[in-house]
N, C-alpha and C positions, 0 to 999 in steps of 0.2 A: 939541590934545588929541583933537580929533575924529579926526584921521588915525590916531593911536595906538589909539584905541578901535576904529575900523573895521578896522585891520590885525590887532589882537588877536582881534577877533570873527571875522574871516575865517580866521585860523589855527585857532581853536577849531572853526569849522564844518568845515574841511578834516580836522582830526584826528578829529572825530566821524564824518564820512563814511568816513574810512579805517577806523575801528573797526567801523562798520556793515558795510562791504563785506567785512571779514575774517570777521566772525561770521555772515554770511548763509548759508554752506554750503560745500560742497566744490567744487573745480574738477573739470572733466571728466577731467583726467588722473588725479587721485586716485581718482575713481569707476571708471575703466577698470582701474587697477592693483588695486584692491580686488576688483573683479569677476573679474579673471583669477586672482587668488590663491584666491578662493572657488570658482571653477570647478575648479581643480586639486585642492583639498581634497575637493570633492564627488565628482570622478571617482575619486580614490584610495579614498575610503570605499565607493563603489559597487562598484568592481572587487573589493574584498576581501569585501563582504557577499554578493554574488550567489552565489558558489560555496558559501558557508556555508549559505545558504537552500536551494540545490539539494540539498546533501548531507543536510541535516536532513529535507527532504521525502522523499528516496529512502529514508532510514532508517525513516521512519514507514511508507512503503509496504511495505518488506520486512518490518517487524515485523507489519503487518497481514496480509500473506500467510502469514507464519509462524504466526500465531494461527489463521488459517483452515485451514491444513494440519493443525494440532493438533486442531482440532474434527473435521475429516474423518477423520483417522487414528484418533481415539478411537472415533468412530461405526463405522467399518469394522471395526476390531479387535474391538469389542464384538459385532458381529453375526457375524463370522467365528468367534469363539470359541463361539458358540451353534450353529453349523451342524455338520453331520456330514461334508460333502464339498463341494468346490468345483471348478468347471471354468471355463476361460476360452475366449473366442473373440474375437480382435482386442482391442478396448477394452471388452469386456464381461466382468464377473465374475459368475458364477451360483453361488448358495449353495443346497445341497440339505439336506433333512432325512434323507435315506437315505445309508448308508455307501458305496453303489456309484454315487452320482450319477445314479441312474435316476429317471425320472418328470419331473414339472415342477419347475423351480427354485422354491424358496420365495421367495427374494429375488434380484433382479438389479440390479447396478450397471452403468450404461453411460454412455458419453460420446457426446453428439450435438452437434456444433459445439463450443461452449465450455461446454456445460452438462453437469455430472455429475449424473445422477439415479438415484434408487432406486425400484425397482418391487417391491412386495410388500405384505404385510399392514400395515395401519396399526399404529402403536405406541400402546398405551393409556397413560394417565397413570401407571399402576402399573408400566409397563415390559413388560407382556405384549403379545402380538400380538392384534390385533383380527381381525375376519372380513373377507373380501373382499380386494381388491388395489387399491392406490393408487400413483400415481407422484408422487414429491416431488423437488424440486430440492435437492441438497446444496450446489452451488456453480455460479456462472455465470462464474467466472474461470479455468476449467481449459483449458490448452492441450494437455495430454497426460495420459492415464490408461492405465497399462501394467500390467495384472494378469498374473501368471505362476504357472502350476501345473505347468509341464513341465520347466523348467531347474533342475537341482539347485542348491541344497538345497530348492527349492520342490517341492511335491507337492500332490495333491488334498486332503491332510490339513493342509497348511501352505502356503497361497498367499502369494506376495510381491506387492507392488504399489508403484508410484511414482506420484505425482501432481505435475504441474507446474502451478503457478498463475501468472497474470500480471495486472499492473495498471499502467497508465500507462507501458508500454514496459519494465517491469521484470519479471523472472521469478524464481520461487522453486520449486525442486524438492525435495519432501520425500523424505527417504531411504527406501529400500525398507523396507517394514515387513512383518512376518509375525506371526502368532499361531497357536498350535496350536488345532485344533478339539476339540470335546468328544468324549469317548470312548464315549458312549452316545447312542442316538437319543432325540429328544424328541417 
């Protein structure tokens, strides 16, 4: 009876050891296969997401440059409409309060490096001009400012201009804009 008991007990110990070894974890082959499958899935997800992120970032930059162009365009058109005469020299637009563009320019827009600046009287809170002359920066992302008063249909009474803005390697060129000047002196 003793031998049956020992044999049965040995069989139970072996079956328990077998169950314990099965439930202890994964084999190295299983881990390698799962790691390889995970790497393939991760690579596929990465290759499809990176272009989407780049496209989204580029669209945000272009939208920001478009908004900046809109602000510059509104500001320039507002001041051009208040002037009586305009003249250009290279990348400088000068606005005069006289109809024959004589005397000193009231307001000058010029591009120096990548900075588009305005030199002229300060603008008061109520929109009127103050006294003196100040230089203020309109934008620091400008790669080209091309004012034109000589090529038709542009004239000293209706200047055209284009502004090219850039950021992070992307460029945005605002369409040529023009606005008629006032009909009487101020």
